[in-house]
N, C-alpha and C positions, 0 to 999 in steps of 0.2 A: 243309326250309328254309321259314322264315316270310316270305312276301312281302307281308304286311299293312303298310300305310303306318304309319310311326311319327310320333307327335306329341309334342313336348316342351312342357311347361307350366311356368309360373313364377308365383310369388305376387306380387301387386301390391297396395299399400295403396289404400284408398278415396281418400285425398288425392291420391296419384299418378295414379290413374285419372281424377279430376276434372280435373287439369291436362292430361292427354292428350285427354280427350273434350270439353274446352271449358268445364268447370265445371258448375255446377248451374243450369239455367234457372229463372228465377223467384225466385232466392235474393235478389235485390236488392230493397230496399224501394221503389224508385222506377223507373217505366218507363211508356212510352206505347205504345198499340197500337190498331190498327183492322182491321176485316174487313168484307167484303161478299160476298154470294153470291146465286145464283139457281137456280131449278128450273122447268122447263117440260115439260109433257106434251102430246103431239100424237098422237092415235091410239095406236098400239102402241109409241111411242118416248118415252123420257124423257131429258132432258138437264139436267145440273146442273153448277155450277161455282162458283168463288169465288177471292178473293184475300185476302191478309192480310199485315200488316207490324207489326213491333214494334221498339221501341228501348229499351234499358236501358244502365246503365253497363257491362255486360258485352259489349255489342255490338248488332248489328242482325240481325233475322231477317225473312224474307219467304217467302211461299209462294203458289203458284197451282195450281189443279187443275180438271180437267174430267172429268165422268163421263157416259157414255151407256149406256142400257139399252134393250133391246127386250123387250116384254112378250108 
């Protein structure tokens, strides 16, 4: 008896995948964006982070991130 999980796959065209995944970012000729970030080291600790935002005819994108490291 084969107890291995079975996975079914299907073919999907690139155009259909673009519709599902939200299209191709940056494909538009017009858009606006901005970003800002920082990095600070104090002794054995480093902290960095940033924010960003962009607007195009396809929609709005934003991100924020924070990183910490101990050396």
